[in-house]
C-alpha positions in Angstrom: -7.7 -1.0 -19.8 -8.0 -1.5 -16.6 -10.7 -3.0 -14.5 -12.3 -1.9 -11.7 -10.9 -4.4 -8.8 -13.4 -7.4 -7.1 -15.3 -7.0 -3.9 -13.1 -11.2 -3.7 -10.1 -9.2 -4.5 -10.4 -6.1 -2.1 -11.4 -8.7 0.3 -8.3 -10.6 0.6 -6.7 -7.3 1.6 -7.8 -8.2 5.5 -6.5 -4.9 6.8 -7.1 -2.5 3.2 -10.0 -1.0 3.5 -12.1 1.8 1.1 -11.8 6.2 2.0 -12.5 8.1 -0.6 -12.7 5.4 -3.2 -8.9 4.7 -2.7 -7.2 2.1 -1.2 -6.1 2.8 2.0 -3.9 1.0 4.4 -2.5 3.1 7.7 1.1 1.4 8.9 2.5 1.9 12.0 6.3 1.3 13.1 8.3 1.0 15.9 9.8 4.0 14.9 10.6 6.8 12.7 13.6 5.0 10.8 11.2 2.0 10.8 8.7 3.7 8.5 11.1 5.7 6.3 13.0 1.6 5.7 9.0 0.5 5.0 8.5 3.8 2.8 12.3 3.6 1.1 11.5 0.0 -0.5 7.9 0.4 -0.9 9.5 3.3 -3.3 11.7 0.6 -5.0 9.3 -1.8 -6.1 7.0 1.5 -6.9 9.2 2.5 -9.1 9.4 -0.8 -10.9 5.9 -1.0 -10.7 5.5 2.1 -12.4 2.3 2.7 -9.5 3.3 4.8 -7.4 1.4 5.6 -3.6 0.2 8.4 -2.2 1.3 8.7 1.5 2.0 10.0 4.2 4.3 9.7 6.8 4.5 11.3 10.4 7.0 10.4 12.9 6.0 6.4 13.3 2.8 6.1 10.8 2.7 5.6 7.2 -1.1 6.3 5.8 -0.8 5.4 2.3 -3.7 5.8 -0.4 -3.5 3.6 -3.9 -5.3 4.6 -7.4 -5.0 4.1 -10.4 -4.5 7.4 -11.2 -4.9 6.8 -15.2 -8.5 5.2 -14.7 -9.7 6.6 -12.2 -10.4 4.0 -9.5 -9.0 1.5 -7.9 -7.7 -1.5 -9.8 -5.7 -4.9 -10.0 -2.6 -3.4 -9.8 -3.6 -1.7 -6.9 -4.3 -5.0 -4.6 -0.7 -6.5 -6.2 0.9 -3.2 -4.6 -0.5 -4.0 -1.6 0.0 -7.6 -1.1 3.9 -6.2 -1.8 3.8 -3.6 0.4 1.6 -6.6 3.4 4.6 -8.5 2.8 7.4 -5.7 3.5 5.9 -4.5 6.0 5.8 -8.0 8.3 9.0 -8.4 7.2 9.6 -5.9 9.4 7.8 -6.9 12.0 8.4 -10.2 12.4 9.1 -11.7 16.0 10.0 -15.2 14.4 
């Protein structure tokens, strides 16, 4: 059994917010292909974690909601997946 995520953990997820009791972030990409590529990379990681996001894609925008359905609330597992999504997004948008 998991514990609800701590406020400290939530505070570390700077671009995420709690909406309707789910952890949410809206990612905006250059175009549809980049958005779809992001979703493909996330899908592979989510499957390995056996933790699947609720998401939608409209053109270059991907909206993601995370909740641990088996628990009925946001857990550390959601935070871990959120961090991995942020890493993928940052690599895609790296302008170094």
